[in-house]
C-alpha positions as CSV (number, residue, x, y, z in Angstrom):
1,X,-34.9,-20.3,-12.8
2,X,-31.3,-21.6,-13.6
3,X,-28.4,-19.4,-14.6
4,X,-26.6,-19.5,-17.9
5,X,-23.5,-18.4,-15.7
6,X,-21.4,-21.5,-15.0
7,X,-19.2,-19.9,-12.5
8,X,-15.8,-18.4,-12.3
9,X,-13.4,-20.2,-14.6
10,X,-10.3,-17.7,-15.2
11,X,-8.6,-14.7,-13.7
12,X,-5.9,-13.1,-15.7
13,X,-3.2,-10.8,-14.6
14,X,-1.5,-8.5,-16.8
15,X,2.4,-8.2,-16.1
16,X,5.2,-6.4,-17.7
17,X,7.8,-9.2,-17.6
18,X,6.1,-12.6,-18.5
19,X,9.2,-14.8,-17.7
20,X,9.7,-13.3,-14.3
21,X,6.1,-13.2,-13.5
22,X,5.8,-17.0,-14.5
23,X,8.4,-18.0,-11.9
24,X,7.0,-15.5,-9.3
25,X,3.2,-16.7,-9.6
26,X,4.5,-20.5,-9.7
27,X,6.3,-19.8,-6.4
28,X,3.3,-17.8,-4.9
29,X,0.6,-20.3,-6.0
30,X,2.9,-23.5,-5.7
31,X,2.0,-24.8,-9.2
32,X,3.8,-25.1,-12.2
33,X,2.1,-23.8,-15.7
34,X,0.2,-26.2,-17.8
35,X,0.1,-23.7,-20.7
36,X,3.5,-21.7,-21.4
37,X,3.6,-19.6,-24.5
38,X,5.0,-16.0,-25.2
39,X,1.5,-14.7,-25.5
40,X,-0.1,-16.4,-22.4
41,X,0.7,-18.5,-19.2
42,X,-1.9,-20.6,-17.6
43,X,-1.7,-22.3,-14.3
44,X,-4.2,-24.8,-13.1
45,X,-5.0,-23.8,-9.5
46,X,-7.3,-26.6,-8.1
47,X,-9.5,-26.6,-11.1
48,X,-9.4,-22.6,-11.6
49,X,-7.4,-20.8,-14.3
50,X,-4.8,-18.3,-13.2
51,X,-3.7,-16.7,-16.5
52,X,-0.9,-14.2,-17.3
53,X,-0.7,-11.8,-20.0
54,X,2.3,-9.6,-21.4
55,X,1.3,-6.0,-20.7
56,X,1.4,-4.2,-23.9
57,X,3.4,-1.0,-23.5
58,X,4.0,0.9,-20.2
59,X,2.2,-0.4,-17.4
60,X,-0.9,1.9,-16.5
61,X,-2.3,2.7,-13.2
62,X,-4.2,-0.3,-12.0
63,X,-7.2,0.0,-10.1
64,X,-8.8,-2.6,-7.6
65,X,-12.0,-2.0,-9.2
66,X,-12.6,-6.0,-9.5
67,X,-11.2,-8.5,-7.0
68,X,-10.8,-12.2,-7.4
69,X,-10.5,-14.0,-4.1
70,X,-8.4,-17.2,-3.9
71,X,-9.5,-19.7,-1.3
72,X,-7.0,-20.3,1.4
73,X,-7.2,-21.9,4.9
74,X,-5.1,-19.4,6.5
75,X,-5.2,-15.8,5.3
76,X,-2.8,-14.2,7.6
77,X,-0.1,-16.9,6.8
78,X,-0.9,-16.6,3.0
79,X,-0.5,-13.0,3.2
80,X,2.8,-13.4,5.1
81,X,4.3,-15.8,2.5
82,X,3.2,-13.7,-0.5
83,X,4.9,-10.5,1.2
84,X,8.0,-12.5,1.7
85,X,8.2,-13.3,-2.0
86,X,7.8,-9.6,-2.9
87,X,4.0,-8.8,-2.9
88,X,3.3,-5.6,-1.3
89,X,0.4,-5.1,1.3
90,X,-3.0,-4.0,-0.1
91,X,-5.6,-4.7,2.5
92,X,-5.0,-6.2,6.0
93,X,-6.8,-9.3,7.0
94,X,-10.2,-8.4,8.0
95,X,-13.2,-10.6,9.4
96,X,-16.2,-9.5,7.2
97,X,-18.9,-11.5,8.9
98,X,-19.0,-14.9,10.7
99,X,-16.0,-16.8,10.2
100,X,-15.0,-15.2,6.8
101,X,-11.7,-13.4,6.5
102,X,-10.4,-11.6,3.4
103,X,-7.1,-9.7,2.7
104,X,-5.2,-8.7,-0.1
105,X,-1.7,-8.1,-1.7
106,X,-0.3,-6.5,-4.9
107,X,1.9,-8.7,-6.9
108,X,5.2,-7.1,-8.0
109,X,3.4,-5.8,-11.1
110,X,0.8,-3.9,-9.4
111,X,-2.1,-6.6,-9.6
112,X,-4.4,-7.2,-6.8
113,X,-4.4,-10.6,-5.5
114,X,-7.3,-11.4,-3.2
115,X,-7.4,-14.1,-0.4
116,X,-10.6,-15.3,1.5
117,X,-11.1,-18.2,4.3
118,X,-14.8,-18.9,3.8
119,X,-15.5,-22.0,5.5
120,X,-19.4,-21.6,4.6
121,X,-18.7,-21.9,0.9
122,X,-19.1,-25.1,-0.7
123,X,-18.7,-25.7,-4.7
124,X,-21.7,-27.5,-6.1
């Protein structure tokens, strides 16, 4: 049975200051946006879409109900780099089985950014 789901394509973060977030995410992910409009900023992060949407009205309480994990080679080093850019600690690096390590931080707008090192995961 083949799945009609093709895989993750886009992770979108809502931000209160789109111009500032564009700069922050550009530094955090070390990429420039390929799409830059007042209603949406899109980054291509090694074939995956990271999108920024302006948050309408006052920022609500953001939850960590859904996590997207961005693959990294060094979770601890990546966490430290994001913290130096102004992210806040969320979940400390933890081994979750085998060689898999995860952690998360919150961006300056309260969005959770998950990080994962999973050497066993291979794209099709």
